[in-house]
N, CA, C and O of each residue as an XYZ file, in Angstrom:
320
protein
N       8.254     12.441     30.110
C       7.086     13.055     30.681
C       5.830     12.232     30.367
O       4.984     12.030     31.239
N       5.711     11.757     29.115
C       4.535     10.988     28.742
C       4.440      9.685     29.526
O       3.344      9.200     29.806
N       5.589      9.121     29.879
C       5.601      7.878     30.653
C       4.867      8.086     31.976
O       4.108      7.222     32.413
N       5.095      9.230     32.606
C       4.416      9.522     33.872
C       2.908      9.679     33.663
O       2.111      9.230     34.487
N       2.533     10.302     32.584
C       1.109     10.454     32.303
C       0.431      9.095     32.174
O      -0.668      8.892     32.691
N       1.088      8.167     31.485
C       0.535      6.812     31.330
C       0.444      6.133     32.689
O      -0.554      5.480     32.992
N       1.482      6.284     33.509
C       1.474      5.675     34.842
C       0.337      6.220     35.697
O      -0.211      5.501     36.532
N      -0.015      7.468     35.497
C      -1.079      8.091     36.276
C      -2.464      7.861     35.669
O      -3.463      8.372     36.175
N      -2.516      7.085     34.580
C      -3.803      6.712     34.009
C      -4.281      7.578     32.862
O      -5.415      7.421     32.410
N      -3.454      8.483     32.382
C      -3.832      9.337     31.259
C      -3.797      8.512     29.968
O      -2.824      7.805     29.707
N      -4.850      8.605     29.172
C      -4.934      7.826     27.933
C      -4.545      8.629     26.700
O      -4.084      8.059     25.711
N      -4.725      9.957     26.748
C      -4.389     10.782     25.594
C      -4.009     12.186     26.032
O      -4.292     12.611     27.152
N      -3.356     12.894     25.112
C      -2.985     14.295     25.307
C      -3.654     15.078     24.195
O      -3.620     14.665     23.036
N      -4.259     16.199     24.534
C      -4.913     17.032     23.528
C      -3.965     18.144     23.112
O      -3.472     18.905     23.944
N      -3.716     18.226     21.793
C      -2.827     19.267     21.252
C      -3.571     20.596     21.165
O      -4.791     20.644     21.318
N      -2.826     21.671     20.918
C      -3.419     23.008     20.834
C      -4.499     23.098     19.766
O      -5.483     23.819     19.931
N      -4.315     22.360     18.664
C      -5.290     22.433     17.572
C      -6.494     21.526     17.804
O      -7.365     21.422     16.940
N      -6.551     20.866     18.968
C      -7.701     20.033     19.301
C      -7.532     18.559     18.964
O      -8.398     17.750     19.296
N      -6.442     18.198     18.315
C      -6.184     16.786     18.004
C      -5.816     16.035     19.271
O      -5.059     16.534     20.104
N      -6.360     14.824     19.411
C      -6.017     13.966     20.535
C      -4.917     12.994     20.111
O      -5.026     12.334     19.078
N      -3.868     12.913     20.909
C      -2.777     11.975     20.680
C      -2.934     10.873     21.719
O      -2.706     11.096     22.908
N      -3.324      9.683     21.266
C      -3.529      8.561     22.173
C      -2.177      7.952     22.530
O      -1.442      7.490     21.657
N      -1.862      7.958     23.811
C      -0.549      7.529     24.268
C      -0.327      6.034     24.055
O       0.818      5.589     23.974
N      -1.389      5.261     23.964
C      -1.240      3.821     23.734
C      -0.781      3.535     22.311
O      -0.336      2.424     22.025
N      -0.879      4.510     21.412
C      -0.448      4.333     20.021
C       1.060      4.482     19.853
O       1.581      4.242     18.764
N       1.770      4.872     20.905
C       3.191      5.157     20.795
C       3.990      4.303     21.767
O       3.553      4.028     22.884
N       5.159      3.895     21.322
C       6.081      3.128     22.159
C       6.851      4.126     23.012
O       7.820      4.729     22.549
N       6.422      4.297     24.248
C       6.997      5.323     25.107
C       8.180      4.783     25.914
O       9.139      5.508     26.178
N       8.108      3.522     26.299
C       9.173      2.941     27.129
C      10.285      2.409     26.240
O      10.189      1.302     25.710
N      11.327      3.188     26.080
C      12.496      2.786     25.294
C      13.752      3.100     26.108
O      13.736      3.965     26.984
N      14.841      2.383     25.807
C      16.088      2.563     26.553
C      16.687      3.955     26.358
O      17.116      4.590     27.322
N      16.716      4.428     25.113
C      17.303      5.725     24.800
C      16.278      6.539     24.012
O      16.311      6.553     22.781
N      15.359      7.224     24.721
C      14.271      7.930     24.027
C      14.761      8.960     23.013
O      14.156      9.107     21.950
N      15.847      9.678     23.320
C      16.333     10.710     22.409
C      16.721     10.097     21.067
O      16.295     10.586     20.021
N      17.519      9.038     21.082
C      17.936      8.385     19.834
C      16.757      7.742     19.126
O      16.634      7.822     17.904
N      15.892      7.104     19.901
C      14.735      6.408     19.317
C      13.840      7.390     18.563
O      13.509      7.168     17.398
N      13.449      8.485     19.238
C      12.532      9.423     18.603
C      13.216     10.264     17.532
O      12.556     10.720     16.598
N      14.517     10.478     17.646
C      15.265     11.149     16.580
C      15.210     10.301     15.308
O      14.965     10.818     14.219
N      15.442      8.985     15.458
C      15.398      8.071     14.311
C      13.989      8.017     13.714
O      13.824      8.043     12.494
N      12.973      7.940     14.583
C      11.593      7.892     14.094
C      11.233      9.181     13.346
O      10.559      9.135     12.317
N      11.681     10.325     13.863
C      11.414     11.611     13.223
C      12.063     11.658     11.841
O      11.444     12.098     10.872
N      13.310     11.201     11.757
C      14.028     11.180     10.478
C      13.306     10.277      9.470
O      13.174     10.636      8.300
N      12.841      9.114      9.921
C      12.119      8.195      9.038
C      10.832      8.834      8.503
O      10.528      8.725      7.315
N      10.083      9.499      9.384
C       8.841     10.146      8.956
C       9.114     11.303      7.999
O       8.381     11.491      7.029
N      10.157     12.075      8.264
C      10.504     13.191      7.377
C      10.930     12.681      6.002
O      10.570     13.266      4.980
N      11.694     11.595      5.980
C      12.133     11.011      4.715
C      10.942     10.505      3.920
O      10.849     10.730      2.713
N      10.031      9.820      4.603
C       8.815      9.334      3.942
C       8.003     10.498      3.384
O       7.474     10.413      2.276
N       7.904     11.583      4.147
C       7.178     12.772      3.704
C       7.786     13.348      2.428
O       7.069     13.664      1.479
N       9.112     13.482      2.413
C       9.789     14.053      1.239
C       9.594     13.153      0.025
O       9.311     13.649     -1.065
N       9.740     11.839      0.193
C       9.535     10.922     -0.932
C       8.101     11.006     -1.464
O       7.878     10.953     -2.674
N       7.148     11.135     -0.567
C       5.744     11.253     -0.975
C       5.516     12.533     -1.771
O       4.836     12.515     -2.796
N       6.081     13.641     -1.304
C       5.927     14.920     -2.005
C       6.606     14.874     -3.374
O       6.055     15.371     -4.357
N       7.800     14.280     -3.444
C       8.485     14.165     -4.732
C       7.659     13.346     -5.715
O       7.572     13.687     -6.895
N       7.065     12.282     -5.238
C       6.241     11.436     -6.111
C       5.021     12.212     -6.613
O       4.698     12.168     -7.800
N       4.348     12.920     -5.706
C       3.166     13.701     -6.101
C       3.514     14.817     -7.074
O       2.730     15.146     -7.964
N       4.704     15.400     -6.896
C       5.122     16.504     -7.759
C       5.702     16.009     -9.080
O       5.982     16.806     -9.975
N       5.883     14.696     -9.202
C       6.427     14.146    -10.436
C       7.930     14.309    -10.564
O       8.461     14.330    -11.675
N       8.619     14.424     -9.439
C      10.072     14.624     -9.440
C      10.782     13.506     -8.693
O      11.684     13.763     -7.896
N      10.382     12.279     -8.948
C      10.983     11.142     -8.259
C      12.477     10.980     -8.564
O      13.208     10.376     -7.779
N      12.922     11.509     -9.683
C      14.347     11.404    -10.031
C      15.232     12.138     -9.033
O      16.418     11.828     -8.916
N      14.677     13.100     -8.316
C      15.454     13.832     -7.316
C      15.851     12.943     -6.135
O      16.766     13.287     -5.387
N      15.180     11.814     -5.962
C      15.521     10.909     -4.861
C      16.932     10.368     -5.014
O      17.593     10.066     -4.020
N      17.393     10.245     -6.234
C      18.716      9.673     -6.483
C      19.795     10.737     -6.645
O      20.952     10.406     -6.904
N      19.435     12.007     -6.498
C      20.368     13.109     -6.698
C      20.984     13.529     -5.371
O      20.276     13.734     -4.386
N      22.304     13.656     -5.352
C      22.990     14.167     -4.163
C      22.761     15.670     -4.119
O      23.016     16.364     -5.103
N      22.289     16.173     -3.003
C      21.908     17.573     -2.901
C      22.730     18.261     -1.819
O      22.766     17.777     -0.687
N      23.388     19.371     -2.126
C      24.230     20.044     -1.140
C      23.463     20.839     -0.084
O      24.078     21.338      0.858
N      22.160     20.971     -0.206
C      21.451     21.723      0.823
C      19.985     21.942      0.513
O      19.510     21.673     -0.590
N      19.280     22.440      1.523
C      17.850     22.690      1.400
C      17.534     23.744      0.345
O      16.561     23.610     -0.397
N      18.342     24.775      0.280
C      18.052     25.863     -0.658
C      18.102     25.376     -2.100
O      17.304     25.816     -2.928
N      19.025     24.475     -2.410
C      19.105     23.927     -3.762
C      17.858     23.105     -4.059
O      17.315     23.172     -5.161
N      17.408     22.340     -3.089
C      16.192     21.532     -3.235
C      14.991     22.429     -3.532
O      14.210     22.151     -4.442
N      14.853     23.487     -2.772
C      13.734     24.413     -2.951
C      13.844     25.095     -4.328
O      12.840     25.236     -5.025
N      15.029     25.508     -4.713
C      15.226     26.155     -6.014
C      14.829     25.215     -7.158
O      14.220     25.650     -8.135
N      15.172     23.931     -7.038
C      14.805     22.966     -8.083
C      13.298     22.813     -8.188
O      12.750     22.751     -9.288
N      12.632     22.753     -7.049
C      11.173     22.626     -7.078
C      10.523     23.870     -7.681
O       9.582     23.765     -8.468
N      11.025     25.043     -7.313
C      10.463     26.289     -7.829
C      10.708     26.440     -9.328
O       9.852     26.946    -10.054
N      11.871     26.002     -9.786
C      12.182     26.137    -11.213
C      11.362     25.173    -12.061
O      11.219     25.386    -13.265
N      10.833     24.139    -11.469
C      10.049     23.153    -12.215
C       8.595     23.587    -12.379
O       7.840     22.951    -13.116
N       8.203     24.640    -11.714
C       6.794     25.079    -11.790
C       6.482     25.759    -13.079
O       5.346     26.183    -13.294
């Protein structure tokens, strides 16, 4: 959908909260958009989690195999 907006001359999209997303900042033309953006989303989420662990002082959790989200949340809550 964004590809068409760029073709029609649209430079940005305004989100509900008023933030402008400039379409020129994103690589829209890719062979497999679903896989591409899935990978990009995973990379950003991983970076986010590592950043939060570092800020919380729990960097050792990066090397721990975790069976699920609930265990992760329980560990963070128990450390408070």
